[in-house]
PDB file of N, CA, C, O and CB in Angstrom:
ATOM      1  N   MET A   1      18.458  15.904   4.292  1.00  0.00           N
ATOM      2  CA  MET A   1      18.595  14.549   3.858  1.00  0.00           C
ATOM      3  C   MET A   1      17.334  13.780   4.227  1.00  0.00           C
ATOM      4  O   MET A   1      16.828  13.908   5.342  1.00  0.00           O
ATOM      5  CB  MET A   1      19.841  13.906   4.467  1.00  0.00           C
ATOM      6  N   ILE A   2      16.836  12.994   3.310  1.00  0.00           N
ATOM      7  CA  ILE A   2      15.609  12.236   3.522  1.00  0.00           C
ATOM      8  C   ILE A   2      15.935  10.908   4.186  1.00  0.00           C
ATOM      9  O   ILE A   2      16.860  10.203   3.785  1.00  0.00           O
ATOM     10  CB  ILE A   2      14.864  12.008   2.191  1.00  0.00           C
ATOM     11  N   LYS A   3      15.158  10.586   5.205  1.00  0.00           N
ATOM     12  CA  LYS A   3      15.337   9.307   5.877  1.00  0.00           C
ATOM     13  C   LYS A   3      14.732   8.199   5.031  1.00  0.00           C
ATOM     14  O   LYS A   3      13.755   8.417   4.315  1.00  0.00           O
ATOM     15  CB  LYS A   3      14.700   9.329   7.282  1.00  0.00           C
ATOM     16  N   LYS A   4      15.314   7.015   5.114  1.00  0.00           N
ATOM     17  CA  LYS A   4      14.744   5.875   4.413  1.00  0.00           C
ATOM     18  C   LYS A   4      13.485   5.429   5.142  1.00  0.00           C
ATOM     19  O   LYS A   4      13.457   5.372   6.371  1.00  0.00           O
ATOM     20  CB  LYS A   4      15.767   4.712   4.310  1.00  0.00           C
ATOM     21  N   PHE A   5      12.457   5.117   4.388  1.00  0.00           N
ATOM     22  CA  PHE A   5      11.192   4.681   4.964  1.00  0.00           C
ATOM     23  C   PHE A   5      11.264   3.169   5.178  1.00  0.00           C
ATOM     24  O   PHE A   5      11.460   2.422   4.219  1.00  0.00           O
ATOM     25  CB  PHE A   5       9.982   5.070   4.043  1.00  0.00           C
ATOM     26  N   PRO A   6      11.110   2.713   6.407  1.00  0.00           N
ATOM     27  CA  PRO A   6      11.227   1.275   6.681  1.00  0.00           C
ATOM     28  C   PRO A   6      10.054   0.493   6.097  1.00  0.00           C
ATOM     29  O   PRO A   6       8.904   0.908   6.241  1.00  0.00           O
ATOM     30  CB  PRO A   6      11.313   1.028   8.188  1.00  0.00           C
ATOM     31  N   LEU A   7      10.327  -0.625   5.445  1.00  0.00           N
ATOM     32  CA  LEU A   7       9.283  -1.441   4.851  1.00  0.00           C
ATOM     33  C   LEU A   7       8.552  -2.272   5.895  1.00  0.00           C
ATOM     34  O   LEU A   7       7.327  -2.389   5.848  1.00  0.00           O
ATOM     35  CB  LEU A   7       9.869  -2.344   3.792  1.00  0.00           C
ATOM     36  N   HIS A   8       9.289  -2.848   6.834  1.00  0.00           N
ATOM     37  CA  HIS A   8       8.698  -3.688   7.875  1.00  0.00           C
ATOM     38  C   HIS A   8       9.283  -3.312   9.238  1.00  0.00           C
ATOM     39  O   HIS A   8      10.177  -3.998   9.734  1.00  0.00           O
ATOM     40  CB  HIS A   8       8.941  -5.192   7.573  1.00  0.00           C
ATOM     41  N   PRO A   9       8.789  -2.229   9.850  1.00  0.00           N
ATOM     42  CA  PRO A   9       9.311  -1.851  11.165  1.00  0.00           C
ATOM     43  C   PRO A   9       8.882  -2.868  12.223  1.00  0.00           C
ATOM     44  O   PRO A   9       7.859  -3.538  12.082  1.00  0.00           O
ATOM     45  CB  PRO A   9       8.827  -0.435  11.556  1.00  0.00           C
ATOM     46  N   ALA A  10       9.679  -2.966  13.274  1.00  0.00           N
ATOM     47  CA  ALA A  10       9.416  -3.947  14.328  1.00  0.00           C
ATOM     48  C   ALA A  10       8.116  -3.641  15.074  1.00  0.00           C
ATOM     49  O   ALA A  10       7.316  -4.548  15.303  1.00  0.00           O
ATOM     50  CB  ALA A  10      10.583  -3.985  15.313  1.00  0.00           C
ATOM     51  N   HIS A  11       7.895  -2.407  15.450  1.00  0.00           N
ATOM     52  CA  HIS A  11       6.680  -2.002  16.174  1.00  0.00           C
ATOM     53  C   HIS A  11       6.131  -0.727  15.536  1.00  0.00           C
ATOM     54  O   HIS A  11       6.378   0.365  16.047  1.00  0.00           O
ATOM     55  CB  HIS A  11       6.975  -1.777  17.703  1.00  0.00           C
ATOM     56  N   PRO A  12       5.396  -0.842  14.437  1.00  0.00           N
ATOM     57  CA  PRO A  12       4.911   0.366  13.761  1.00  0.00           C
ATOM     58  C   PRO A  12       3.887   1.143  14.573  1.00  0.00           C
ATOM     59  O   PRO A  12       3.680   2.332  14.330  1.00  0.00           O
ATOM     60  CB  PRO A  12       4.313   0.000  12.437  1.00  0.00           C
ATOM     61  N   GLU A  13       3.250   0.496  15.524  1.00  0.00           N
ATOM     62  CA  GLU A  13       2.224   1.169  16.326  1.00  0.00           C
ATOM     63  C   GLU A  13       2.808   2.160  17.317  1.00  0.00           C
ATOM     64  O   GLU A  13       2.065   2.948  17.903  1.00  0.00           O
ATOM     65  CB  GLU A  13       1.401   0.151  17.067  1.00  0.00           C
ATOM     66  N   ARG A  14       4.116   2.141  17.519  1.00  0.00           N
ATOM     67  CA  ARG A  14       4.750   3.030  18.493  1.00  0.00           C
ATOM     68  C   ARG A  14       5.095   4.403  17.932  1.00  0.00           C
ATOM     69  O   ARG A  14       5.407   5.318  18.695  1.00  0.00           O
ATOM     70  CB  ARG A  14       5.994   2.389  19.021  1.00  0.00           C
ATOM     71  N   LEU A  15       5.045   4.564  16.607  1.00  0.00           N
ATOM     72  CA  LEU A  15       5.441   5.817  15.977  1.00  0.00           C
ATOM     73  C   LEU A  15       4.322   6.391  15.135  1.00  0.00           C
ATOM     74  O   LEU A  15       3.407   5.680  14.718  1.00  0.00           O
ATOM     75  CB  LEU A  15       6.675   5.612  15.124  1.00  0.00           C
ATOM     76  N   CYS A  16       4.409   7.693  14.891  1.00  0.00           N
ATOM     77  CA  CYS A  16       3.536   8.363  13.937  1.00  0.00           C
ATOM     78  C   CYS A  16       4.305   8.455  12.623  1.00  0.00           C
ATOM     79  O   CYS A  16       5.458   8.887  12.607  1.00  0.00           O
ATOM     80  CB  CYS A  16       3.087   9.791  14.453  1.00  0.00           C
ATOM     81  N   TRP A  17       3.678   8.053  11.529  1.00  0.00           N
ATOM     82  CA  TRP A  17       4.353   7.996  10.232  1.00  0.00           C
ATOM     83  C   TRP A  17       3.890   9.110   9.311  1.00  0.00           C
ATOM     84  O   TRP A  17       4.024   8.993   8.093  1.00  0.00           O
ATOM     85  CB  TRP A  17       4.114   6.650   9.572  1.00  0.00           C
ATOM     86  N   GLY A  18       3.349  10.190   9.864  1.00  0.00           N
ATOM     87  CA  GLY A  18       2.786  11.267   9.060  1.00  0.00           C
ATOM     88  C   GLY A  18       3.811  12.182   8.417  1.00  0.00           C
ATOM     89  O   GLY A  18       3.510  12.808   7.401  1.00  0.00           O
ATOM     90  N   CYS A  19       5.006  12.282   8.969  1.00  0.00           N
ATOM     91  CA  CYS A  19       6.050  13.122   8.382  1.00  0.00           C
ATOM     92  C   CYS A  19       7.396  12.430   8.595  1.00  0.00           C
ATOM     93  O   CYS A  19       7.439  11.274   9.016  1.00  0.00           O
ATOM     94  CB  CYS A  19       6.049  14.563   9.013  1.00  0.00           C
ATOM     95  N   ASP A  20       8.467  13.114   8.312  1.00  0.00           N
ATOM     96  CA  ASP A  20       9.782  12.481   8.437  1.00  0.00           C
ATOM     97  C   ASP A  20      10.381  12.590   9.835  1.00  0.00           C
ATOM     98  O   ASP A  20      11.544  12.238  10.032  1.00  0.00           O
ATOM     99  CB  ASP A  20      10.728  13.088   7.447  1.00  0.00           C
ATOM    100  N   ARG A  21       9.610  13.072  10.808  1.00  0.00           N
ATOM    101  CA  ARG A  21      10.116  13.145  12.186  1.00  0.00           C
ATOM    102  C   ARG A  21       9.979  11.823  12.922  1.00  0.00           C
ATOM    103  O   ARG A  21      10.759  11.543  13.833  1.00  0.00           O
ATOM    104  CB  ARG A  21       9.384  14.229  12.956  1.00  0.00           C
ATOM    105  N   TYR A  22       8.994  10.996  12.541  1.00  0.00           N
ATOM    106  CA  TYR A  22       8.723   9.713  13.196  1.00  0.00           C
ATOM    107  C   TYR A  22       8.593   9.892  14.707  1.00  0.00           C
ATOM    108  O   TYR A  22       9.314   9.257  15.477  1.00  0.00           O
ATOM    109  CB  TYR A  22       9.836   8.699  12.877  1.00  0.00           C
ATOM    110  N   CYS A  23       7.676  10.754  15.124  1.00  0.00           N
ATOM    111  CA  CYS A  23       7.461  11.039  16.543  1.00  0.00           C
ATOM    112  C   CYS A  23       6.873   9.826  17.251  1.00  0.00           C
ATOM    113  O   CYS A  23       6.253   8.961  16.633  1.00  0.00           O
ATOM    114  CB  CYS A  23       6.535  12.253  16.717  1.00  0.00           C
ATOM    115  N   ALA A  24       7.083   9.785  18.547  1.00  0.00           N
ATOM    116  CA  ALA A  24       6.443   8.747  19.354  1.00  0.00           C
ATOM    117  C   ALA A  24       4.940   8.964  19.321  1.00  0.00           C
ATOM    118  O   ALA A  24       4.477  10.099  19.203  1.00  0.00           O
ATOM    119  CB  ALA A  24       6.974   8.760  20.821  1.00  0.00           C
ATOM    120  N   ALA A  25       4.178   7.888  19.424  1.00  0.00           N
ATOM    121  CA  ALA A  25       2.723   7.969  19.301  1.00  0.00           C
ATOM    122  C   ALA A  25       2.095   8.807  20.399  1.00  0.00           C
ATOM    123  O   ALA A  25       1.019   9.371  20.202  1.00  0.00           O
ATOM    124  CB  ALA A  25       2.124   6.586  19.318  1.00  0.00           C
ATOM    125  N   ASP A  26       2.739   8.900  21.541  1.00  0.00           N
ATOM    126  CA  ASP A  26       2.170   9.683  22.640  1.00  0.00           C
ATOM    127  C   ASP A  26       2.770  11.081  22.748  1.00  0.00           C
ATOM    128  O   ASP A  26       2.427  11.816  23.674  1.00  0.00           O
ATOM    129  CB  ASP A  26       2.369   8.952  23.944  1.00  0.00           C
ATOM    130  N   ALA A  27       3.656  11.472  21.831  1.00  0.00           N
ATOM    131  CA  ALA A  27       4.278  12.800  21.856  1.00  0.00           C
ATOM    132  C   ALA A  27       4.400  13.334  20.432  1.00  0.00           C
ATOM    133  O   ALA A  27       5.496  13.384  19.875  1.00  0.00           O
ATOM    134  CB  ALA A  27       5.677  12.748  22.541  1.00  0.00           C
ATOM    135  N   LEU A  28       3.281  13.730  19.848  1.00  0.00           N
ATOM    136  CA  LEU A  28       3.281  14.221  18.470  1.00  0.00           C
ATOM    137  C   LEU A  28       3.792  15.657  18.432  1.00  0.00           C
ATOM    138  O   LEU A  28       3.139  16.560  18.956  1.00  0.00           O
ATOM    139  CB  LEU A  28       1.862  14.134  17.855  1.00  0.00           C
ATOM    140  N   ALA A  29       4.944  15.876  17.822  1.00  0.00           N
ATOM    141  CA  ALA A  29       5.580  17.189  17.809  1.00  0.00           C
ATOM    142  C   ALA A  29       5.219  18.021  16.583  1.00  0.00           C
ATOM    143  O   ALA A  29       5.330  19.246  16.620  1.00  0.00           O
ATOM    144  CB  ALA A  29       7.068  17.027  17.879  1.00  0.00           C
ATOM    145  N   CYS A  30       4.796  17.388  15.518  1.00  0.00           N
ATOM    146  CA  CYS A  30       4.592  18.130  14.276  1.00  0.00           C
ATOM    147  C   CYS A  30       3.220  18.771  14.182  1.00  0.00           C
ATOM    148  O   CYS A  30       3.006  19.606  13.303  1.00  0.00           O
ATOM    149  CB  CYS A  30       4.794  17.224  13.105  1.00  0.00           C
ATOM    150  N   GLY A  31       2.289  18.419  15.044  1.00  0.00           N
ATOM    151  CA  GLY A  31       0.949  18.963  14.946  1.00  0.00           C
ATOM    152  C   GLY A  31       0.184  18.402  13.768  1.00  0.00           C
ATOM    153  O   GLY A  31      -0.684  19.073  13.208  1.00  0.00           O
ATOM    154  N   ASN A  32       0.500  17.177  13.391  1.00  0.00           N
ATOM    155  CA  ASN A  32      -0.130  16.537  12.255  1.00  0.00           C
ATOM    156  C   ASN A  32      -1.588  16.187  12.532  1.00  0.00           C
ATOM    157  O   ASN A  32      -2.303  15.765  11.623  1.00  0.00           O
ATOM    158  CB  ASN A  32       0.635  15.296  11.877  1.00  0.00           C
ATOM    159  N   GLY A  33      -2.019  16.350  13.722  1.00  0.00           N
ATOM    160  CA  GLY A  33      -3.382  16.028  14.111  1.00  0.00           C
ATOM    161  C   GLY A  33      -3.394  15.458  15.512  1.00  0.00           C
ATOM    162  O   GLY A  33      -2.358  15.377  16.171  1.00  0.00           O
ATOM    163  N   SER A  34      -4.540  15.073  15.952  1.00  0.00           N
ATOM    164  CA  SER A  34      -4.632  14.533  17.302  1.00  0.00           C
ATOM    165  C   SER A  34      -4.322  13.048  17.344  1.00  0.00           C
ATOM    166  O   SER A  34      -4.003  12.513  18.406  1.00  0.00           O
ATOM    167  CB  SER A  34      -6.007  14.783  17.870  1.00  0.00           C
ATOM    168  N   ASP A  35      -4.410  12.376  16.209  1.00  0.00           N
ATOM    169  CA  ASP A  35      -4.107  10.942  16.124  1.00  0.00           C
ATOM    170  C   ASP A  35      -2.860  10.739  15.295  1.00  0.00           C
ATOM    171  O   ASP A  35      -2.500  11.565  14.456  1.00  0.00           O
ATOM    172  CB  ASP A  35      -5.293  10.151  15.518  1.00  0.00           C
ATOM    173  N   ARG A  36      -2.216   9.628  15.547  1.00  0.00           N
ATOM    174  CA  ARG A  36      -1.022   9.321  14.770  1.00  0.00           C
ATOM    175  C   ARG A  36      -1.405   8.751  13.418  1.00  0.00           C
ATOM    176  O   ARG A  36      -2.486   8.183  13.262  1.00  0.00           O
ATOM    177  CB  ARG A  36      -0.120   8.342  15.524  1.00  0.00           C
ATOM    178  N   THR A  37      -0.528   8.899  12.445  1.00  0.00           N
ATOM    179  CA  THR A  37      -0.724   8.321  11.131  1.00  0.00           C
ATOM    180  C   THR A  37      -0.158   6.914  11.136  1.00  0.00           C
ATOM    181  O   THR A  37       0.995   6.705  11.515  1.00  0.00           O
ATOM    182  CB  THR A  37      -0.061   9.187  10.030  1.00  0.00           C
ATOM    183  N   ALA A  38      -0.962   5.951  10.717  1.00  0.00           N
ATOM    184  CA  ALA A  38      -0.534   4.551  10.739  1.00  0.00           C
ATOM    185  C   ALA A  38       0.449   4.262   9.612  1.00  0.00           C
ATOM    186  O   ALA A  38       0.419   4.908   8.564  1.00  0.00           O
ATOM    187  CB  ALA A  38      -1.745   3.619  10.631  1.00  0.00           C
ATOM    188  N   HIS A  39       1.312   3.293   9.838  1.00  0.00           N
ATOM    189  CA  HIS A  39       2.240   2.817   8.811  1.00  0.00           C
ATOM    190  C   HIS A  39       1.446   1.991   7.804  1.00  0.00           C
ATOM    191  O   HIS A  39       0.474   1.340   8.187  1.00  0.00           O
ATOM    192  CB  HIS A  39       3.412   1.972   9.440  1.00  0.00           C
ATOM    193  N   PRO A  40       1.827   1.998   6.535  1.00  0.00           N
ATOM    194  CA  PRO A  40       1.088   1.218   5.534  1.00  0.00           C
ATOM    195  C   PRO A  40       1.009  -0.276   5.834  1.00  0.00           C
ATOM    196  O   PRO A  40       0.056  -0.932   5.413  1.00  0.00           O
ATOM    197  CB  PRO A  40       1.718   1.408   4.195  1.00  0.00           C
ATOM    198  N   VAL A  41       1.979  -0.826   6.545  1.00  0.00           N
ATOM    199  CA  VAL A  41       1.920  -2.252   6.880  1.00  0.00           C
ATOM    200  C   VAL A  41       0.759  -2.536   7.834  1.00  0.00           C
ATOM    201  O   VAL A  41       0.227  -3.646   7.851  1.00  0.00           O
ATOM    202  CB  VAL A  41       3.252  -2.714   7.510  1.00  0.00           C
ATOM    203  N   GLU A  42       0.371  -1.553   8.616  1.00  0.00           N
ATOM    204  CA  GLU A  42      -0.774  -1.710   9.512  1.00  0.00           C
ATOM    205  C   GLU A  42      -2.088  -1.670   8.742  1.00  0.00           C
ATOM    206  O   GLU A  42      -3.059  -2.319   9.131  1.00  0.00           O
ATOM    207  CB  GLU A  42      -0.764  -0.620  10.584  1.00  0.00           C
ATOM    208  N   LEU A  43      -2.119  -0.923   7.670  1.00  0.00           N
ATOM    209  CA  LEU A  43      -3.345  -0.761   6.899  1.00  0.00           C
ATOM    210  C   LEU A  43      -3.522  -1.814   5.816  1.00  0.00           C
ATOM    211  O   LEU A  43      -4.627  -2.315   5.607  1.00  0.00           O
ATOM    212  CB  LEU A  43      -3.372   0.594   6.279  1.00  0.00           C
ATOM    213  N   PHE A  44      -2.426  -2.153   5.120  1.00  0.00           N
ATOM    214  CA  PHE A  44      -2.528  -2.989   3.925  1.00  0.00           C
ATOM    215  C   PHE A  44      -1.871  -4.354   4.052  1.00  0.00           C
ATOM    216  O   PHE A  44      -1.969  -5.161   3.128  1.00  0.00           O
ATOM    217  CB  PHE A  44      -1.930  -2.276   2.776  1.00  0.00           C
ATOM    218  N   GLY A  45      -1.207  -4.638   5.160  1.00  0.00           N
ATOM    219  CA  GLY A  45      -0.576  -5.935   5.342  1.00  0.00           C
ATOM    220  C   GLY A  45       0.900  -5.929   4.998  1.00  0.00           C
ATOM    221  O   GLY A  45       1.458  -4.902   4.612  1.00  0.00           O
ATOM    222  N   ASP A  46       1.527  -7.090   5.142  1.00  0.00           N
ATOM    223  CA  ASP A  46       2.975  -7.197   4.972  1.00  0.00           C
ATOM    224  C   ASP A  46       3.453  -6.956   3.543  1.00  0.00           C
ATOM    225  O   ASP A  46       4.599  -6.554   3.347  1.00  0.00           O
ATOM    226  CB  ASP A  46       3.427  -8.545   5.414  1.00  0.00           C
ATOM    227  N   ASP A  47       2.619  -7.187   2.557  1.00  0.00           N
ATOM    228  CA  ASP A  47       3.046  -7.001   1.168  1.00  0.00           C
ATOM    229  C   ASP A  47       2.559  -5.666   0.592  1.00  0.00           C
ATOM    230  O   ASP A  47       2.271  -5.569  -0.601  1.00  0.00           O
ATOM    231  CB  ASP A  47       2.533  -8.155   0.306  1.00  0.00           C
ATOM    232  N   TRP A  48       2.470  -4.648   1.436  1.00  0.00           N
ATOM    233  CA  TRP A  48       1.945  -3.352   1.015  1.00  0.00           C
ATOM    234  C   TRP A  48       2.813  -2.673  -0.024  1.00  0.00           C
ATOM    235  O   TRP A  48       2.305  -1.884  -0.820  1.00  0.00           O
ATOM    236  CB  TRP A  48       1.797  -2.452   2.201  1.00  0.00           C
ATOM    237  N   HIS A  49       4.093  -2.952  -0.043  1.00  0.00           N
ATOM    238  CA  HIS A  49       5.018  -2.258  -0.944  1.00  0.00           C
ATOM    239  C   HIS A  49       5.137  -2.930  -2.307  1.00  0.00           C
ATOM    240  O   HIS A  49       5.798  -2.394  -3.196  1.00  0.00           O
ATOM    241  CB  HIS A  49       6.382  -2.173  -0.309  1.00  0.00           C
ATOM    242  N   ILE A  50       4.518  -4.078  -2.488  1.00  0.00           N
ATOM    243  CA  ILE A  50       4.593  -4.787  -3.759  1.00  0.00           C
ATOM    244  C   ILE A  50       3.447  -4.316  -4.644  1.00  0.00           C
ATOM    245  O   ILE A  50       2.281  -4.383  -4.254  1.00  0.00           O
ATOM    246  CB  ILE A  50       4.541  -6.331  -3.550  1.00  0.00           C
ATOM    247  N   ASP A  51       3.781  -3.849  -5.817  1.00  0.00           N
ATOM    248  CA  ASP A  51       2.774  -3.360  -6.747  1.00  0.00           C
ATOM    249  C   ASP A  51       2.360  -4.509  -7.650  1.00  0.00           C
ATOM    250  O   ASP A  51       3.073  -4.840  -8.598  1.00  0.00           O
ATOM    251  CB  ASP A  51       3.305  -2.156  -7.579  1.00  0.00           C
ATOM    252  N   THR A  52       1.234  -5.112  -7.372  1.00  0.00           N
ATOM    253  CA  THR A  52       0.793  -6.267  -8.144  1.00  0.00           C
ATOM    254  C   THR A  52       0.092  -5.877  -9.430  1.00  0.00           C
ATOM    255  O   THR A  52      -0.098  -6.724 -10.303  1.00  0.00           O
ATOM    256  CB  THR A  52      -0.119  -7.119  -7.316  1.00  0.00           C
ATOM    257  N   LEU A  53      -0.298  -4.623  -9.570  1.00  0.00           N
ATOM    258  CA  LEU A  53      -1.005  -4.215 -10.770  1.00  0.00           C
ATOM    259  C   LEU A  53      -0.083  -3.967 -11.951  1.00  0.00           C
ATOM    260  O   LEU A  53      -0.532  -4.042 -13.095  1.00  0.00           O
ATOM    261  CB  LEU A  53      -1.797  -2.986 -10.491  1.00  0.00           C
ATOM    262  N   SER A  54       1.173  -3.679 -11.718  1.00  0.00           N
ATOM    263  CA  SER A  54       2.092  -3.396 -12.818  1.00  0.00           C
ATOM    264  C   SER A  54       3.075  -4.544 -13.002  1.00  0.00           C
ATOM    265  O   SER A  54       4.288  -4.350 -12.927  1.00  0.00           O
ATOM    266  CB  SER A  54       2.848  -2.083 -12.566  1.00  0.00           C
ATOM    267  N   ASP A  55       2.552  -5.726 -13.241  1.00  0.00           N
ATOM    268  CA  ASP A  55       3.380  -6.899 -13.467  1.00  0.00           C
ATOM    269  C   ASP A  55       3.879  -6.858 -14.908  1.00  0.00           C
ATOM    270  O   ASP A  55       3.105  -7.081 -15.838  1.00  0.00           O
ATOM    271  CB  ASP A  55       2.589  -8.217 -13.177  1.00  0.00           C
ATOM    272  N   THR A  56       5.155  -6.576 -15.096  1.00  0.00           N
ATOM    273  CA  THR A  56       5.701  -6.434 -16.442  1.00  0.00           C
ATOM    274  C   THR A  56       6.333  -7.712 -16.959  1.00  0.00           C
ATOM    275  O   THR A  56       6.782  -7.754 -18.105  1.00  0.00           O
ATOM    276  CB  THR A  56       6.714  -5.331 -16.468  1.00  0.00           C
ATOM    277  N   THR A  57       6.380  -8.758 -16.140  1.00  0.00           N
ATOM    278  CA  THR A  57       7.017  -9.992 -16.582  1.00  0.00           C
ATOM    279  C   THR A  57       6.118 -10.820 -17.480  1.00  0.00           C
ATOM    280  O   THR A  57       6.619 -11.575 -18.313  1.00  0.00           O
ATOM    281  CB  THR A  57       7.431 -10.810 -15.394  1.00  0.00           C
ATOM    282  N   SER A  58       4.829 -10.704 -17.339  1.00  0.00           N
ATOM    283  CA  SER A  58       3.931 -11.489 -18.173  1.00  0.00           C
ATOM    284  C   SER A  58       3.125 -10.558 -19.066  1.00  0.00           C
ATOM    285  O   SER A  58       2.763  -9.451 -18.668  1.00  0.00           O
ATOM    286  CB  SER A  58       2.997 -12.363 -17.309  1.00  0.00           C
ATOM    287  N   THR A  59       2.854 -11.022 -20.266  1.00  0.00           N
ATOM    288  CA  THR A  59       2.047 -10.233 -21.187  1.00  0.00           C
ATOM    289  C   THR A  59       0.632 -10.789 -21.178  1.00  0.00           C
ATOM    290  O   THR A  59       0.444 -12.004 -21.125  1.00  0.00           O
ATOM    291  CB  THR A  59       2.647 -10.248 -22.628  1.00  0.00           C
ATOM    292  N   PRO A  60      -0.340  -9.932 -21.226  1.00  0.00           N
ATOM    293  CA  PRO A  60      -1.715 -10.426 -21.201  1.00  0.00           C
ATOM    294  C   PRO A  60      -2.054 -11.154 -22.497  1.00  0.00           C
ATOM    295  O   PRO A  60      -1.622 -10.758 -23.579  1.00  0.00           O
ATOM    296  CB  PRO A  60      -2.697  -9.268 -20.971  1.00  0.00           C
ATOM    297  N   GLN A  61      -2.817 -12.200 -22.372  1.00  0.00           N
ATOM    298  CA  GLN A  61      -3.244 -12.962 -23.539  1.00  0.00           C
ATOM    299  C   GLN A  61      -4.289 -12.165 -24.303  1.00  0.00           C
ATOM    300  O   GLN A  61      -5.158 -11.521 -23.715  1.00  0.00           O
ATOM    301  CB  GLN A  61      -3.802 -14.347 -23.127  1.00  0.00           C
ATOM    302  N   ALA A  62      -4.189 -12.224 -25.618  1.00  0.00           N
ATOM    303  CA  ALA A  62      -5.173 -11.535 -26.439  1.00  0.00           C
ATOM    304  C   ALA A  62      -6.501 -12.272 -26.324  1.00  0.00           C
ATOM    305  O   ALA A  62      -6.567 -13.492 -26.476  1.00  0.00           O
ATOM    306  CB  ALA A  62      -4.708 -11.447 -27.924  1.00  0.00           C
ATOM    307  N   GLN A  63      -7.523 -11.534 -26.060  1.00  0.00           N
ATOM    308  CA  GLN A  63      -8.828 -12.154 -25.927  1.00  0.00           C
ATOM    309  C   GLN A  63      -9.489 -12.232 -27.286  1.00  0.00           C
ATOM    310  O   GLN A  63      -9.605 -11.235 -27.999  1.00  0.00           O
ATOM    311  CB  GLN A  63      -9.709 -11.379 -24.936  1.00  0.00           C
ATOM    312  N   THR A  64      -9.921 -13.434 -27.632  1.00  0.00           N
ATOM    313  CA  THR A  64     -10.601 -13.611 -28.911  1.00  0.00           C
ATOM    314  C   THR A  64     -12.100 -13.499 -28.665  1.00  0.00           C
ATOM    315  O   THR A  64     -12.609 -14.020 -27.672  1.00  0.00           O
ATOM    316  CB  THR A  64     -10.235 -14.987 -29.572  1.00  0.00           C
ATOM    317  N   PRO A  65     -12.794 -12.836 -29.545  1.00  0.00           N
ATOM    318  CA  PRO A  65     -14.235 -12.716 -29.359  1.00  0.00           C
ATOM    319  C   PRO A  65     -14.909 -14.075 -29.515  1.00  0.00           C
ATOM    320  O   PRO A  65     -14.549 -14.865 -30.388  1.00  0.00           O
ATOM    321  CB  PRO A  65     -14.824 -11.710 -30.356  1.00  0.00           C
ATOM    322  N   THR A  66     -15.859 -14.323 -28.683  1.00  0.00           N
ATOM    323  CA  THR A  66     -16.587 -15.577 -28.761  1.00  0.00           C
ATOM    324  C   THR A  66     -17.876 -15.365 -29.531  1.00  0.00           C
ATOM    325  O   THR A  66     -18.548 -14.346 -29.374  1.00  0.00           O
ATOM    326  CB  THR A  66     -16.875 -16.135 -27.359  1.00  0.00           C
ATOM    327  N   ALA A  67     -18.203 -16.311 -30.340  1.00  0.00           N
ATOM    328  CA  ALA A  67     -19.429 -16.222 -31.160  1.00  0.00           C
ATOM    329  C   ALA A  67     -20.571 -16.844 -30.390  1.00  0.00           C
ATOM    330  O   ALA A  67     -20.403 -17.868 -29.728  1.00  0.00           O
ATOM    331  CB  ALA A  67     -19.250 -16.931 -32.546  1.00  0.00           C
ATOM    332  N   ILE A  68     -21.706 -16.235 -30.477  1.00  0.00           N
ATOM    333  CA  ILE A  68     -22.899 -16.755 -29.836  1.00  0.00           C
ATOM    334  C   ILE A  68     -23.820 -17.252 -30.950  1.00  0.00           C
ATOM    335  O   ILE A  68     -24.234 -16.492 -31.826  1.00  0.00           O
ATOM    336  CB  ILE A  68     -23.601 -15.663 -28.936  1.00  0.00           C
ATOM    337  N   SER A  69     -24.122 -18.519 -30.894  1.00  0.00           N
ATOM    338  CA  SER A  69     -25.024 -19.065 -31.919  1.00  0.00           C
ATOM    339  C   SER A  69     -26.435 -19.125 -31.360  1.00  0.00           C
ATOM    340  O   SER A  69     -26.672 -19.623 -30.259  1.00  0.00           O
ATOM    341  CB  SER A  69     -24.559 -20.479 -32.387  1.00  0.00           C
ATOM    342  N   ILE A  70     -27.342 -18.614 -32.132  1.00  0.00           N
ATOM    343  CA  ILE A  70     -28.731 -18.605 -31.722  1.00  0.00           C
ATOM    344  C   ILE A  70     -29.476 -19.587 -32.617  1.00  0.00           C
ATOM    345  O   ILE A  70     -29.474 -19.444 -33.839  1.00  0.00           O
ATOM    346  CB  ILE A  70     -29.347 -17.168 -31.804  1.00  0.00           C
ATOM    347  N   ALA A  71     -30.097 -20.559 -32.022  1.00  0.00           N
ATOM    348  CA  ALA A  71     -30.820 -21.568 -32.790  1.00  0.00           C
ATOM    349  C   ALA A  71     -32.166 -20.996 -33.223  1.00  0.00           C
ATOM    350  O   ALA A  71     -32.903 -20.426 -32.419  1.00  0.00           O
ATOM    351  CB  ALA A  71     -31.013 -22.871 -31.960  1.00  0.00           C
ATOM    352  N   ALA A  72     -32.467 -21.159 -34.501  1.00  0.00           N
ATOM    353  CA  ALA A  72     -33.744 -20.666 -35.029  1.00  0.00           C
ATOM    354  C   ALA A  72     -34.831 -21.667 -34.665  1.00  0.00           C
ATOM    355  O   ALA A  72     -34.674 -22.867 -34.886  1.00  0.00           O
ATOM    356  CB  ALA A  72     -33.678 -20.450 -36.582  1.00  0.00           C
ATOM    357  N   ASN A  73     -35.889 -21.195 -34.129  1.00  0.00           N
ATOM    358  CA  ASN A  73     -37.012 -22.083 -33.757  1.00  0.00           C
ATOM    359  C   ASN A  73     -38.018 -22.132 -34.833  1.00  0.00           C
ATOM    360  O   ASN A  73     -39.029 -22.823 -34.702  1.00  0.00           O
ATOM    361  CB  ASN A  73     -37.673 -21.640 -32.476  1.00  0.00           C
TER     362      ASN A  73
END
């Protein structure tokens, strides 16, 4: 069974987020490396889980080409 991934943990710095074991930062059991894997909230901020690039509520406005007039000298 897969554990739910917490969006805003209280103290993300206390755990390693590299696998589903969520080991303590000072007792890495999985051998994921010598350093712990940071939670995305530590790297990207509180709104890390919001995908701002795929906004489906608004449609992009059609861009009309602009004409450039060149004055004859």
